[in-house]
N, C-alpha and C positions, 0 to 999 in steps of 0.2 A: 741873717733869714732876709730874703727880698720881698720887700713894701710892694703889695699891688697898689697901685695907683687908685685913687678914689672912686673915678667914674667907670674903671673897668670892674672895680667889685660890686658896685650898686647894678652895673648891667647885668655880671655874671649872677648874682643872687635875686635878682627879680622873679627869676622863673625856677622850677626844679630843673637841675640840671639831667641831659641824658648820663646813661652809661656812657664810662671811658670808652670801652670799646665801640660802643655806637657813633661816638664822636672820632673815636681812630679813624673805623671803617667809611666815613663820609670824608674824611680828610685824605685819605691815602688814597680814596677812589680819584678825588679830583686829581690829585696830583698825578696818578697811573696815566688818565686821558689827556695830560699837558704833554708828556714827558713821549708818553708812546706815539704822539703825531711829528716826533723830532724825526722819529726815523718809520713809521710806518708805511711812507709812502716810499721807501728806497726799492722794496723789489717791483712797486709797481709803476716804476719811472719808464720802463718800455714800452709798457703799454701805454701811459700818458704820451710818450712821443708819437707813438704810432697814430693814435686818436685824434689827436690835436694836433701834430704836425710840428713839434715841439723844436727847440733846438738844442744842441747838447750844452750851451750856457742856460739856455732856460731849464734844464732840467736840475742844473746845480740850483739853481733858485729858487726851485719848488722846496726844496731845502732852507738854503737859506732866507727867503722871504717869512719864511715861520719864525725860524733861529733868531734873527737879528732883531725884527718886532718883539720876541720876546725878551732877549737881552736888555733890549733899550729902554724898554717902559716895565719893565719888571722893577725898579726902584721906586717909579711911582705908584704901583700896584700895591709895594708894600708900604708906603706912606698914606696910602689913601686907607689903606686896611688900618693903622691905627688911629688913623684921624677920625675917617666914617664909620667904622665900626668893622673888624674882620669877617662876620658871617655875610655883612651886607654886600662886600666886595667878593666874596665868595663866590655868591651868588650872581652879584652883577657880572661878574668876569666867566663862569661859566656858563649863563643864557648867553653872552655875545659869543663865545668859543663855537657853542653848537647851533647858532643860527649860521657862524661862518662855515661852519663843515656842511652844512645843507646847502649854501649858496657854491661851495667847492664842489662839492658832487655833482652839483645838477650845470657845471661851468661848460660852454660851447666854445673857446677860444683860451688860447694861452692866456693872456692878459686879466681874464675872468678869475683864473684857477689862481695866477699869482698874488690877485689881489684879495682872493679869498684865503689863501693862506699867509699874507701879512696880517688879514683881521682876525685869524684865527689866534696867531701869533700874541696880537694886543690882550685878546679876550684871556688868553693864558697866562698872560704877564700880569694881570690885574687878580689872577684866581691863584695862580701858584704861591705867593710869599704869604696868602691866607693859611696854606695848607699847612705850614710847620708851624705857623706862630697859633693857631686854633688848636693844634697838637699839643705844642708845650705850655698853654696857658691851662688846657684841662688836666696833665699829667705832672703833680710835684716834682721838682727838681731832686736829681738824684738817681741810682740805678733803675727807678720805672722809665723816668724819662729818657734814660738814655738808652733801654729797649727802644722804647716808644719811635726816637728818633731813627733807629737800626731797623725798624719795620718801615716808617717813611723814606729812607734812603733805599730799603731792599725793593720797597714798592717799584719807586720814581729807577731803580737799575733796572727794575722786571720788564718796565712798563717801554724803555729803551731798549733793551732787549729782545722783549717781543715782538719789536714794531714788524722785524723781517718777514715772522712767523704771521703774525695777524695780519699782514698786507699780502703775504704770499697765498694765503689760503682765499681772503677774500676776493683777489684778482683773478685768481684761477679758477674758483668757483663759481664767482658774480662778473663782476668787471672792477678797473680801477675805480671805478666812483664808490664802490662800497668801504675802499679803506677810510673815506670820509663820511659817508652817510650814516656809520655803523655808530658814530659820536652820539646822532643825534636821538633816538632813544636811550642810551646807555645817559647821556647827557641829562636827560629829561629825568630818569631815575634818580640820576645826583642830587639834581634841584631839588625833589621834592624830599629826600633824606636829609638835604641840609636844611630846607625848611622846618622838618620835625626834630631835629636830633641836634643843631648847632645852637649854642647860645651867643650872644651878641658881649661882645669885648669893643674898646676902640681904649687908647692912650693917650688923649689929649682931647679937651673941647675947639682946638683952632681950627678953621677951616680954609688953610690955604695949602696950595699946592704948586709945586714948582715946574708948570706944563713945560713953560721955555728950557728947561734943562731935560728936561725929559726928550723934547723934541731934536733938540740940537745932538745927543749922544746917541741918538737912532740916527740919525741923519748922517754923524760924522761915521758910524758904524757902516753903515749901509753903502757910503760912499768910497769909503776906504777899502769895505771889500768887491766894488765894481773896479778899483782901480788894480787892485790885486790880481783879478780874473781878466783883466784887458791885458796883462803882459804874455798872457797864453799867446793872444792872437797877435799884438801889438810891440811886445819887445817893451824893456825897463826905460829904455830911452824917448820912446814916442810920447806925443805931447798928448795923446789918448790914455796914456797909463798917467804920467807925471802928474797932469792936471787932477784928475779925482783923488789922487793917493795926497796931494797938496792941500786940496779943499777939506778931505777928509781928517787929518791932521788937525787943519787949521781948526775945523769945526768941533774936536774933541778940547783943542785947547781953549779955545772958548768957552765949553762947557764947561771945564775945569774953572775959569775963570769966574765964571756965573755962579757957580757951586760956591767960591771963596768969598763973594762979595753980597749975596740975598742974603735976605733976614731967616727965609725959612727954606735954607736949600733941599733937593732932593737927594744928595749925597752929603750929608755933614761931613768934611773934611777930617773934621775932629774924629770920629771913628776909627782914623787911621793911625793916630796917637794911640790906640791899644795895638800893643807887637801884635799878638797873636792872632787879632782880625784884620790886621793889614798883609801878614805872612801866610793866614791862610788863605784869602781873597788871591793871593798873588800865584800861588802853588796850584788853586783850582783852576786859576785862569791860565796858567799854561799846560796842565795835565788836561782841561777840557780841550786846549787846541791842539793835542795829541792822539787823545783817543776819542774823539766827537765823530769823526771820519770813518773808523773802524766797521760800522756796520753799511755807510755808503760803499766802501770799495769793497766789503768781501761780498757782497749781494752782487755787485757788477761782475766780480772775478767769477763767482759762481755760475751766471748767469751769461755772460758775455763771453767767457772762456772755456768753461767746462760744460756747457749746456745745457743749464739745468732751468727747470721751467721756475716761474716766481714761487709755486707752491713746495716745490723738492729745494729752491733756494733757503724758502722760511724753515722747512724741516731739518735743514742741515744746520741751521742755528740754533736747533733746541738746547742742544748740551751746556754752550756755552752761557745762552738765555739765563738755564739756571744757577750755572756755575756764579753768576754776579750777584744774583738773588743769594747763594747760599755765602759768598764771600759778604757780602752786606749785613749777613744775620750773624756771621763769625766775628766781626771786628770788634761789638760792644764786650763779648767775652776777653779777647785778646787784648783789649785798651785798659781793660783791668788788672792787666799782668803787665803789660808791654808799655803802658800810655800811648795816648793817642798820637804824638807826635812819630814816634817808632813804629806804630802800626801802619801810618799811611806812609812812611817812608819803603816800610815793607812791602806794600801793597804796590808802589807805582815801581819798583825794581821787577815785582815779579809780571807787571802788566808790561814793561819794557822787553823783558825777557821774550815774553810772549810776542809781541809786536816785531822783536827781531830774527824769532822761528818763522812768523808768516812771510817774513821778505825773501825766504826761501824759498819760496813757491814757483811751480813751473808751470807750462802751459797744458801738461797731460798730467796732471799732481793728482794724487788718489784725495779720496774724501778724508780719511782719518788725517793724514800727515798734512795735509793742504788745510783741511780747514777745520777739523772738529778739535784736535788735540793743540794747536797754537790758540784757535779762538779759545778755549778753557782757560788757558795760563793769562791772555789777557783780559778777559772779563774775570776772573777770581780776582785777579789785581786790583781791577777797577773797582770790583765791588768791595775789596779790602779797605780800599783808601776813602772811598767816599763818604764813610759815616763818619771817623774821626776828624777830616777835614771840616764836615757841615757842623759838627760839634765845636771844634777850634775855633770854627768863623762865626758864631753866635757866641761866644763866651767872653765875657768882660765888659757887654756893652751894657745902657742902662736898658730900666723896662719899657720907657716909653718909647725905645728905637730899637723893640722885638721884631717887629713888622720888617725895618728897614734892614738890619743884618738879615733876615731871614732872605731877602730880596736882593740881597747885595750877594751872599754866596751862590744864590741860582744865577744872578747875571754873569758873574764873572766866568763861571763854568761854560755857560750857555755863549756867553760873548767871544771867550777863547774859542769856543768850537765853532762858531760861525767863522771867524777867522783864520782859523786851523783849515777848515775846509777848501775856504778860497785856497790861501797857500798850499795846500797839498795838491790839490785839483789840478794849480798851478805847475807843480814840481811831476804830477803823474804825467800830463799832457804832454809838457817839455822831454819828457824821458820816452815818449812812444814816438814823439818827431813827425806825428801825421798819420803815421800807419795805423790801421786796424788791424790786422795779421795778431791771432789768439799770443804770438809769442810778443809782439809788440807788445799789446796791453796786457800780459803779465808783468814785461817789465818795468811797465808805468806806475801799474797798482804796486808793484814791488817797493818800488822807489818811496812810493806813498807810505809805507806801513815801516821800511827803513827810517826815514824822516821822524815820523811819529814818535819812535823809539829815542832817537837823539831827543827831540822835544820832552819826552817825559824825564830823561835823564837831568834836563835842567831843571825840572820840578821839584827833584830831589836835592839836587844844591839849594834851591830856595827855601826849602824847611829846613835844611841842616845850619843854614847858615842866619836866615831871618829869624824861624821858629825858635823862641823861648822855653826853657827847660821846665816841663810840669811844675806846677804850682809857685811858678816866678813872673805871671802876667800881672801888669797894673794897667793902667788908665794911662801912665804917660809913658808906656812902652819900656820901664825899667828891668 
């Protein structure tokens, strides 16, 4: 039986706890918002470009400014929740996210929008780790917790999947600005619910945070992504490409060095001695790189090639949006029969097959065979893989590191996704060769999906080779 840290116990019993359903609702609402905003802007990108005069590279950074800040500071957010209180960080992160959403919705220039998206990502990074930790603290370990994690995963997956629909509806009926402004009233409601329903808890009395580590990993990731994007225009051998690539890798290397030497590291390297944690995070990183860009390219294909409006593009993705939620909810049942590792592998293989199918898209493709059916297969597999990977990634760690490992699994997925988008956008643009005809655009998008499928197969290999058998996890990795 896991012992609850004394300070956590005192905080949790100092007032009457809210019903589990209320805690689950508040935590999942926060998770839904931050994941929704990863993809909600996709269907609004053409309108943003027209209104603000943005470049093609600038459009990519509308997505990546959020994702990179989200990934880079999520470990800091997880540790801050452990030290200063999960409820407090939930409310602080949500407040910052809501204010940044207002600023982004009112932006009058490209730089203002990108800055607001980066601050949104910072708020999301503070908020997101606390959502899972609050949930796992409120639900005892066992089948009930697995079901709760399944619901959390389904809501997160649904947030990412619903982004296209929500963005399309708001862009067509109001304007692109409302894909950001809608967060303001919803964020305010969730803040009120959080104040009323959530109980404070923390894992320690220390008050030190590894801010240099957070800055280094975020700067390294952003610089590396910038270098990858530069290859599209400058090529792989140009100084404009090689310098940011080298600087980004150096910053990430310095981050690891700082983590190995600091007394209170942002990412204790000891966590990776837990083999299930290290394998699950590696697999989540790879799978994030393969799956994250799906919505980006699907909405561009629907609008730029097939001529769909923003609203029609969003509606076209409803089946896959529902399917990813279904896969996430089905996963816990299959885990009891097949085990978490096997369900993860099965889900990734199904998703890879869907990406392969999607890569057969044509410039005059029909909705059913070019969007709906391959989308359903891709997202069913993604939903099926997410829950067991999240469960494996948070298993085996000490209770005081609960927020940290929660942040780590989210960081791995989002960091992989940010770099994956940069790589896949470059691959796609290279295949287009500068042409903007429907045929050239289709070939570029198809190459991105084909590459994604291959990346996912690497994730399967990682799990099969690295992940230990069920029940054989130990802190030493034996």
